[in-house]
C-alpha positions in Angstrom: 23.6 4.0 -5.1 20.5 1.8 -4.7 19.4 1.1 -1.1 19.7 -2.7 -0.6 16.9 -4.6 1.0 18.5 -5.2 4.4 19.7 -1.5 4.4 16.1 -0.4 3.9 14.7 -2.5 6.6 17.3 -1.5 9.1 17.3 2.0 8.1 13.8 2.8 9.6 12.5 4.9 6.7 9.2 3.6 6.0 8.9 4.6 2.5 12.0 2.9 1.8 11.2 -0.2 3.9 7.7 -0.6 2.2 9.2 -0.4 -1.4 12.2 -2.9 -0.2 9.7 -5.2 1.3 7.2 -5.2 -1.3 9.9 -5.7 -4.0 11.6 -8.5 -2.1 8.4 -10.3 -1.3 7.2 -10.0 -4.9 8.0 -13.7 -5.5 5.1 -14.7 -3.2 2.5 -13.2 -5.4 0.5 -10.0 -5.8 2.2 -7.7 -3.0 1.2 -4.1 -2.6 1.7 -1.7 0.3 -0.2 1.5 1.6 0.2 3.8 4.3 -2.2 3.5 7.4 -2.3 4.5 10.8 1.2 6.1 10.8 2.7 3.1 9.5 2.4 0.8 6.3 0.6 -2.4 5.6 1.9 -4.7 3.3 -0.6 -7.1 1.4 -0.9 -10.1 -0.5 -3.8 -10.6 -2.7 -5.5 -7.8 -0.8 -4.9 -9.3 2.7 -2.4 -7.7 4.9 0.3 -9.9 6.3 3.2 -7.4 7.0 3.0 -4.1 9.1 5.7 -1.4 9.3 4.8 0.4 12.3 5.5 4.2 12.8 8.8 3.4 14.3 10.0 1.4 11.4 9.6 -2.1 12.9 8.4 -4.6 10.4 6.1 -7.2 11.8 4.8 -10.4 10.0 1.2 -11.9 10.6 1.2 -14.9 13.0 -1.3 -17.4 14.3 -1.0 -20.9 16.1 0.9 -22.2 13.1 4.1 -20.1 13.2 3.9 -17.9 16.6 6.2 -20.4 18.3 9.1 -19.7 16.1 9.0 -16.1 17.0 8.6 -16.7 20.5 11.6 -19.0 20.4 13.7 -16.2 19.0 12.5 -13.6 21.2 10.7 -11.5 18.7 8.8 -8.5 19.8 4.9 -8.6 19.5 2.9 -6.0 18.0 -0.4 -5.0 19.4 -2.2 -7.5 16.9 -1.3 -10.9 15.9 2.1 -9.8 14.5 5.6 -10.5 15.6 8.8 -8.7 14.5 10.9 -10.4 12.1 14.3 -11.2 13.7 17.1 -8.9 12.4 19.2 -12.0 11.5 16.5 -13.4 9.4 16.6 -10.3 7.1 20.3 -11.1 6.2 19.3 -14.4 4.7 16.8 -14.0 1.6 15.7 -17.6 1.5 14.8 -17.4 5.2 12.8 -14.2 4.8 10.8 -15.7 2.0 10.2 -18.7 4.2 9.0 -16.9 7.1 7.0 -14.5 4.8 5.3 -17.3 3.0 4.0 -18.7 6.2 2.5 -15.2 7.0 1.2 -14.7 3.7 -0.7 -18.3 3.9 -2.2 -17.2 7.2 -3.5 -13.9 5.8 -5.2 -15.9 2.7 -7.1 -17.9 5.1 
């Protein structure tokens, strides 16, 4: 049985997560991932916009244009300008794409 997107994200397996995130976000453009620093970087048009850390946390790139929405929901911050996508967002495919699109736009700047 294939692992669903939400199951892969929750499972904590970085390889499954990276494949699931890459597949799910493919609608946004040229998405790829590669292992780095004990985790995985997910890229759009060669620009990193998602980090899967060594513990399996999935973090999206932020700046002044989108950081407040992460703060408002109490999202955990990564050491760089990345915040963890809230678990309830993963359950809504449209919401995942909306939040990811904002991060992709930031990465492309």
